[in-house]
N, C-alpha and C positions, 0 to 999 in steps of 0.2 A: 391504446389498444388497437389491434389490427382491424381495419374496416373490412368486414367480410363481403361487402359489396364489390370490392376490388378483386380482380383476378390475382390469385397468388403467384409468386414469382416462379419461373421454370427452375426447378431445383438442380437440374443438370447443367444449366448454363451459368458458369461461375461469374460472368460479368453481370448478368441480370440479377443473380442472387446477391452479389456484393452491392449492387445499386440499391436493392430493396432493403438490405440489412444496414448498410453503412450510410448511403447517401440520402435515403428517404426517412431516416430516423426510426425505422421499425426495430432495429437492433436484433440481437438473438432472441430477446423476449418475444418480438413479433413473430419470429420464425417458430419459436417453441409453441406459440399459441395457435399455429396452423396444425398442431398435433401431428407433426411429421413422424414417420415410423422409423426412419433410418437417417443417419447423419450424412449431410451433403459432403462431398469430397473436399469442398473449400475449407472444412474444419477438421479433416482427418490429419492429425499430427504424425510426423515420422516417429518411429518407435523410440528413438533416443530422446525425444522431447516429452514422452509420456512418463508418468511415474511407474517405476517397476515395483509393484506391491511386494515382491519377494524381498525387497531391500528395506522394507518398513520394519522397524524394531517394535514389536507389539506392546511390550510391558515397560517402556521407558517414556518419560515425559520431561518437558522443559521445567525449570524451577517455578514454583508457585510461591510468591512472597506476600506476606501480610504487611500492609503499609500502615497499619493503624498507629504504630509508634515509629515513624520514619527517622526519628532522632536517635533511636537505639543503635549503638555501634554494630550490634549483630545484624540488624536489618541492613545497615549501610554495607556491611561486608558481603551479605548475600546478594545485594544488587550488583556490586562491582564484580564479584565472582561469576555471577551469571552473565554479565556483559563480556567478561574475558573468556569464559569456557563454553558458552552456549550462543551468545549474541541475541538470545531471545529469553524472555521470562514473562510469566503472567503475575498480575498484581490484584489483590483483593483489599477491601477496606482502604481504597485509594482516595476517598473524599469527593469523587464526582457522583452526584445524587443519582440513584437508580432511575428515578423518574426522567431525568435528562437523557440517560441512555436509552430508555424505552421510547421517548419522544423522538429521538433522532432516527431510531430504527423505523418507527412508523412513518416519519417524514420521508425516509428513503423509499419505502414501499409506495407512499403516495405519489412521489415524483414519477416512479417507473410505471405506475398505473395510469398516468396521463395518456391520452391518445397520441399517436405518432405525430400528427400535425401540430400538436402542442410542444412535444419534446423536440422536434426538429428545429425549433427556434434557437435551440442551444447548440446545434452542430456548429463546428468551428466556422464554416463558411457563412452561417446565418447569425451567429452570436453577435450582440451589440458590443461586446468586449472580448478581447483576447484572454481575459482572466477566467472565463467560464466556457467550458466546452463539454459537449456530449460525445462519447466515443464508444465504438464497438471494437473488441479485441484489445490490442495494445496500441499499435500504430498501424492502422489498416492500410495506410499508403505504402508501408514498408513490409508488413507481414505477408509472406507468401501463402501461409496457412493461417486462418484466423482462430483466435482463442474464443472460448465460449463465455463471453462476459460483456456486459454493457456497463459503462460508468460515466458519472457526471463529475467533472473535476473543477474545483473552484480555488483559485489562488487568492488569498486574503490580502487586500490592500488596506481597507478600512471598513468600519461598520457602514458608513454612508455609501461607499461604493457597492458593498454587498447588498444593502437595501435597494439600491437602484437597479442592480443587474442580476442578482441571484434569483432563481425561481421562487416565487412567493409561496408555493406549496411546501417548501422545505426550508426556506431561508432562516426563519426565526429560530427553529429548533437547532439547525446546524451552527448558527452563531452562538447560541446558548451553550451548546456542547463545547465549542472551542473555548468560550469564555470560562466555563467551569473546569476545563482541563488545564488552564494556564498555571495555577499554582502547583499542580502535580508535576507538570513538565519542568518547571523551575527547580522543584525539589530533587527530581531525578538527576538533573544536570548538576546541581550543587554536589550531590553525593558522588557522582562519576568523576567530577573535576577534582574533588578532594583527594581521591587516590592517585591522581596524576600530579599532586603537589600544588594544586590551585585552590587556595583557601576560600575564595568567594567568587560569585558572579558579579561583575562590575560593568561599567559602561563601555569598557574596551572589549571584553571577551563575550559578554552576553549577546550582542548583535551578531557576532560570527557564529555563535552556537545555535541561536534561535531567532535570528533576525527576519525570517520569513516563514510563512505557513501555507500549506496547501491541504485541502481536504477533498477526499474522493468519496462518492456514494457508489458502491459497487453492487451490481445485480447479476447473479448467476442463475438463469432460469433452468428448469428441469431439462435434461438433455437426453435425447435418444443415443444409445451407444456411448455413454460417458467415458468408457475405457479407451475410446479411440481419439479422444481430444484432451484439452486441458482447460481449466478455468483461467488460470494464469500460469504461464511457463516459468521455469526456474530462473530466478533472478535475485539480486540483492538490491535494497533500496539505496537511493542516492542521498538520503536525508542524514541529519545528525541523529535524530531519534524518530521512530514511527510509533504512534499510539493507536492501536487497532481495537475497534469494537467489532465483535462478530456475533452473529445470532446463534441459535441453538443447534444449527445443522451440522457444522463441522466440515472439514475438507482441506484445512491448512496444514501443510507438511513442511518441516524444517530439516535441513541436512545437518547431520552431526558433524562437528568440527573434526577435520582430518579424517574423513570417513566417506564411504559411498552410501552409508545407510541414512534412513529418513525416520523422523519421529513425528507423529500426529500431534496437533495442538488441540486438545479437546475443549469444546466450549464449556465454560464455567459460568453459571448465571451471575451477572453483576461484575464480572472481572474484566480487566483490560489486558491486552497483550502488548508488550513493549519489545521493540527490536532496535538494535543498533544499526545505523546506516553507514554507507561508505564514507560520508564526510567525517563521522566521528572515528571511524577506523583510521582514516588518514590523520586527523588531528591528534589522536592518541598514539600515533606512530605504531600502529598495529596491535596495541595492547587490548583494546576493545575490538570485538570481531563483528563485522557485518556479514551475515550468514545467508547463503542461498535458501530460498523458500519457494513454494509453489502451491497452487490450489487445484484440486481435482474437480472435474465436472460431476454432477449428481444426477442420477436417473429418476429420483423420486420426489425431491423437494426443491423449491426455489430457495436460494441462499442470498443473504445480503451481508455486507460488512462495510465498515466506515473507518478508514484510516485517516489520522491527521499526520501529515509529514512536517516535521519540525526541521527547518533547514537554515543554512547560512543565507545571507542576502545574495542575490545574483552577482552583485558587484564585488563581493568579498574574494580575496585571494586566500585560499586554504592550503595548509601544509602541516607537518608535525609541529605541535606547540612546543615552544623552547623548553618548557618544564619537563618534557618527555625525553629530552636529550641532555639533561644537566650533568649526567655522569659520563658524558662522552659517547653516548650511543649514537650509532649511525642513523641518519634519517632514511626511512624506507621509502618515502614519498617526496616528490618534488612539490614546489609551490604551483598551484593551478588556480586559475580564475574559476570560481564556482559555476558561473553561467556556461563556460566552455565545457566543464565536466558534465553538466546536465544536458547540454546539446548533444554531447557524445552519446549519452545514455538513450536519448530519443531518436538517434539516427538509425537504430538497428532494432531488430526483434529481440525479445528476451533470449539471453544465452548465458545462463549461469552467472558466474562472478566476474565475467570478462571485463566489465566496465572499469574496475579498479586498476587494470593494467595501464590505463590512460594516465594515471597519476604516479606510477612507479618510478622511483629515482633511477 
């Protein structure tokens, strides 16, 4: 929390403001706690980066799928159809206990309620490991205009490494959430692979699909003039799959396939939101779609979300799986080293779906 004995940053000087928000660990949460009445210029996004609410389709929603019998061929079909036609779907009765979901949301709030001098230990320049970092915006070193979001990002290596380096106020709950999501992730991938003609996950394909994981704790504080900025700019994920837990506030929008229109993803208590990432779009040779999405800022409520990014290993070379081209189909993507693909994503600000061009054949 912001120490009110300190002088607040001059809101008109972008360098001093950025130092306060980014370098000193106050984040946009610290800025929001100053009860500022108008949004500083550093956060005012150009019009084309903001969500045009006139393009939001009000009565349409992404599929909601009941996973209580995931072996049912009809459920399998709905999962694969959603992955092909929407790239996003919500799941209920997914097997991750409600108490685990509530605990990780509470742990996220607990971390962001720490004082800035506690949180700043996890800034990249201070963190004891490159696998844990606290960030404001997306890539503040690159973003010319900042996004209205703070997040803690943890790359999973092992339970032991997490116990040693992840923040103790949220570590146990985050690990439990990742652990309890594991069988769900495996089941979703089994279903999606089956449609591609791959009958099972094995020691060859499983590590390429889900050999590494990253989890983010996202915090979107109340924002003055939310219509002038974004919580997260339009982008697609670089993962194989993303499993998103969001709170009850809402604000996630998904672009409709082959359209300029957007659909809101309403929070459903106890549900998880699944989206296809670029890695799976590439490996499925374009059959499954990684879709652009964004988060709007909110003028009334603090919002949190917790995505698990299920990824190939950094050392994996990814490209269309051979089963996707067995009828002579042309490969839409070249073979790329996954770590190169991810580096490309993190070299630039959010800009729609442009990352995938890096892998086009």
